[in-house]
N, C-alpha and C positions, 0 to 999 in steps of 0.2 A: 482611441483604440476600440474597436468593435466587439463587443463580448457577444457570445452565440450561447442561449439558454433553450433546454427542451420546453416546451408549452406547459406553463404551471410549474416547472420544476425550478430547483436551487442550482444546480451545477452549471457553471458557465464555463466557457473556453473562448480563447480568442479566435476571431474570424479569420479561416485559413484559405487562401487561394489556391493552395495545393491541393488540398482536400476537396474543394469545389471543382478544380480541374479534374481531378481524378474521376469525381463523379460525373461529368459532362462526357469525358472520354469513353465512359462504360457504355454509351449508346452509340460510339461509333463516330464520334466528332473528333476530328483531328486535334493533337494536343496542343498545337499553337492557337488555333482558333478557340479551343475550350479555355485556355489561359486568358486568352483576350477577353472573352463571355465573363469569367470569373472576375476579372479586373472592373469590367463594366458594373458588375453587381456590386462589387465594393465601393465605387465611385458612387454610385446612385444611393446607396445606403448612407454615405458621408453627406451627399449633398441633401439628404432628408433629415439630417441631424441625428442619425441614427446611432446610439452607442450601446444599445442592447437591441439584440433580435433573436427571433426564435427561428428555429430550423424550418418551420413551415414558411415563414416569411421569406427566407433564403430560396426555398423550394418554388414558391408561387414567382417570385421575381426571375430566376433563372429559366423557369418555364416560358414566361414572357419574352425575354432576350431570345430563346430558342426560335419562338414563333415569328417573332420580329424580322429574323434573319431568313425565314423560309424554312425552317427544320421543322414542319410540323409533326412529321412521323417520329423523328429524334425526340421532340419535346414530350410527346405521348408516352416514348419508352422511359424517358427520363423521370417523368411524373410515376409511372409504373414502378420501376425498382425502387425509387425513393420511398414509395408507399409500402412497397414489399418489404424493405427491410425494416421500415418503421415497427411493421406488425410483427416481426420475429418469428417467421413461421419457418421450422426448419426445412432445409432443402437439401436434397443428394442428388448427386449428378454423377451417372456412370458412364464412363466412355470406354468402348470395346473397340476392338480392331486388331489387325495383325502386327507382325514386329515391323518396326520402323516406319510406321505411317504417320506418325506426329502426335501421337495421344499426349505425351508429357507435356510438348509446347502448349498444346490446345488448351489442357487443363491448367497450366501455369497461367495463361492468359485469362482463362475465365475466373481462376481465383483472383486475379489482380482486379478485375473489373466488378466482380459482385462482392469484393470484401471477404473471401471465405479463406481462412487460414488453415484449413485442414485439406491436404491435398495427398492422398496415398496410392502408390502405385502396388499393383498386385506382385510383382517382381519382389517387393520388399517383404509381402505377406508370405510368399513362396520361400524366401531365403530364411524367414523366422521357422517355418515348417522343417526346413532341411536341416535346423539345428536340435530341433525336437525329436524328428524321426528319421531313424537310419535308412540307408539306401537298400539294406535287407528287407525292411518292412514295406516301404514304399519307393521303388527305385525310380518310377517315372518323374517324381519332382526333383531328383538331383540332376536333371539334365535340361537341355533347352526343351521349348514346347515342341517345335518341328522335328526333335530328334528322341522325344520319349517312346516312340513305338518301339525302338531298339531295346528298351527295357522291359516290354511286356513279355508275360509268361503264357502258354498253353494256346489254344486255337483263338485266331483273330477273324472275326468276320468283317467284310467290308475293308475299307481303306485302314491299312496299319498306321498311316500317319494320322487319321483322325481317331482312331481306336486309342492311340498314345496320347494325344491332345486331349480327349475327353478324360482320360483317366488322370491327367495332372489337373486339369480344370475342377474336376469332382473334388480333389482334396482341398486345392486352394480356395474353391467358392465357401468353404466351411468357415475360412479365416474372414472372407469377403462378408460374408452374411453376419458374423459376430461384430464386424466393425460398423456396418449399418445398423444393427439392433442397438448398439452402444450409442450411435449419433441419436437415434430417435429417442431412445430413453432419455438421453440427457439434454434435447433439443438443440443439437449441434447441428451446423451445415458441414457437408463433406464433399468432396469431389473424389472419385475413386476412379483411377484409371488403369487399363492393362488388357493384354490378351485374354488374360483368364474371365474378365467380365464378359459371359455368355448368357444370351436369353434362356430362360428355363433353368439355369444353375442358381442365379441370383434372385435375392427376394425383390419383389418389386410391387408387393401389396399396398403399401404406403402411397396414398394419391400425390404427395409432392416427391417422389423419387422419379428421375427421369433417366432413362438410357438412351445412347446414341451409338450407332456402330460406324467408326472412322475408318475408310477404306481408300487405297490407292486406285487412280483411273486406269493405270496399265503397269504392266510389268517392268517396261523402261522406266517410268516414273519412281518405282519403288526402289529399283536399283539405283538410280541418281540419288534417292534420299539416304540410302547406305553410305555412299561415298561423300554425301554432305555431312552426315553425322559424325564422321571421322575428324573432321575439324575442331570439334568439341568435345569428343569423348576418345578414350583409349579401345573402343570396340572396333574390331577389324571388320571392314566392309567385305573382304573376300570370305570370311567365313559365313556371313548371311547370304552372301549371291551364291556360293557353292550350294547352300540349301533354298534356294529361291523357290524352285518347284514345289517344295513342301509348304514353304510359307504362303504361297500363291493359292495352293490347296486348301489351307487352312483359312484363307480369306474368303474363298469360295463358299466353305462350309458356314461361315460366319454371317456371310450375306444371307446364305438360304435360311439360317437360323433367325435371323434379324426380321426377314419378311413373315416366317411363321407367326413370330410373336409380335408382329406389328410395330417393330422397333425401327425408327427413322434411320435411314443408312445415307451417310453423307461422305461424298469424294471430297478428300482434303486436299484442294488445289492451292488454294491461298489463304493463310492464318485468318487474315481479317474477314474475309467471307465466312468460313468455316465456324467461327466464333458468332458470328453475326447470327446466321441461321440457327444456332443453337440457342442462342439468348431470345431469338425471335420465338421460335416454338416453345420454350419455357413460359416465356410471356402469355402466348395464345391459350395454351393450356391452362395456365393457372388463373387468367383472366375467367375461363368457363367455370373452373372449379369455384372460383370466390363468387360468381354470379349466382351460382347454385346456392350459394349460402346467403344470398341478398346483399353482396357487396359490390360496388361498381368501382374498380380499380383503375378506371380510365377518366373518370369524371374529372373535369377540368377544375382548376382550384380556384 
């Protein structure tokens, strides 16, 4: 059996092809090929007579295997994410976008690839607020985002749909910012996703906080997503499609807001592509941050 230890550490664990496969797939390698590479790494260690190896040795060998197969960019990304996780830098990813665009699915996939255990939906934060704050005190949080305008009182300037939406976002963002502050204070990684993740309402002061606006390419595509979603949940597609004009108005608002604050806007056409774009953007920005601190995250092992 091959045991894996931290460099200079005392804790050792059995070598796991499954864990290594997951690490390799995180950079966009197909799971079958990733598993094949993991087997090759294990067999080479055995040929060398290794019974105890460090994580650094496994990382170097995996990097070499990827380069040998022509996956130079993937090898670079693999090296980056392994070093990033070793540095234990708290990472907060924020995913905004209209109802039904696929934010939850993207968040789940990102969490799997990056080994992040905490994924929080803003709908959950809103539900907690509903239990604490009565409809009489704050009526706009007790309904759907695209119907919140119906609960507004007094004179409304501009679009009622956006005014109601902003009222709900204002309340929920208090909870979002509290979660972000706790994650930073305790040095935790977190992904927060939901329609209430809106530029200007959410705390983005920390340099390792990254926000992305996920949008649908067209009305037809968003409508199709609502029907697709009914296969896996009890939510009625007709309810959302009946309010599609309001949902699209909110999407237009979110796009303009993202542009104003310099937040990347990503059309969610295909999951693998969307997740790849987000991870690539985080990598590029983090490399720049680390370079300013005198660290080269992409130096070959």
